[in-house]
Structure formats: structure tokens, C-alpha cells
N, C-alpha and C positions, 0 to 999 in steps of 0.2 A: 414301668418294667413289669411285664406279666410273667406268670410262672413258666410259660413255654421257653422264654429266654434263659431262665434259671436251669431248666432241664437241658437246654442246648449247651450251657456252660459246663454242666456236669458231664455230658457226653464228650465234650471237647477235652475235659481233663482225663477221661478214660482212654484217650489216645496215647497218653504219655507212656504207660507200660507197654503198649504195642510197639511204640517207637523204640523203646529201650530193648525189647526182645528182638526186634528186627535188626538192630544195629549189632547186638552181641548175641550170638547163639549159633547153633548148628543149622543147616538148611531146613530141617524139619520144623524147628521152632520158628524160624523165619517165615516159613510158609503159613504156619498157624497164626502168627502175628499179622501177616498180610491179610489173611482171611478175616480175622477179627476186626482189623482196622477198616476194612471195606464194609463190613456190616455196621460198625459204629458210625461211619461217615454216612451210610445210607439212612440210618435212624436219625442222625443229626440233621440231614436235609429234610426229612419228613417233619421233624419238630420245628425247624425254622420255617417250613412252609405253613404250618399251622399257626406259628407265632406272627408271621407277617401277612397271612391271608393271601399268599401268592401261589397259584396252581402250578406254574412252571417248575418250582422246586420239587413238586411231587413227581413230575415227569422225569426230572433229572435223577431223582432217587431211584426210580424204576429202571432207568437206563443203566445207572451205576450198579444196581443189583445184578442185572443180567450180564454186564461186562465183567464185573468182579468175579462171578462164578467161572466164566470162560477163561479169563486171564489167569486165575489160580490153577485151573486145570492145565493150561499151557505151561505155566511155571513148574508144576509138579511133573509134567511129562519131560520137561527140559532137564530137571535135576534127578530124574529117575536113574540116570546112568551112575550117579555118584552115591546114591542112597543104598 
């Protein structure tokens, strides 16, 4: 077990507060939790890419980062009516 897998486990544990905030909270807190979870998962994929020496995980992390930003903008635009 190398230290990269330990870092991946720590990042995976960091998703728990995001999940709790996304399940219980007003729409603004849910949006922030969604944005934080997307960033954490992107970092998790980068760490797993380094741990396993597989380049496709880096490509997947880049695609996730770009789609996460656009998806959160669409989510914020959709909930703009109620905020």
C-alpha cells in the first residue's frame, strides 16, 4: 500500500460531510456541497491516477472538472427562481 492510496482514502472520507450537507440543507448549501464534492472527486481521480500509474484517470479528472463547473452553473441558474 503506497501513500497515494492513503491520500485517496482521506479524500473519500471528505465526501461524507458533502453528502450530509447535500441531503439536509437549503438550496444554497446544497449547491456549495455539490461544488465541493465535484472538486474532491476530481482530486480523488488525480490521486488514484498517480497511485495506479494510469493516465486515463487524469483525462477523466479533467473532463469531470470541466463538466462539474458547467453543471453547477446550470444548477444555479435553475434554482435562481427560488433563491
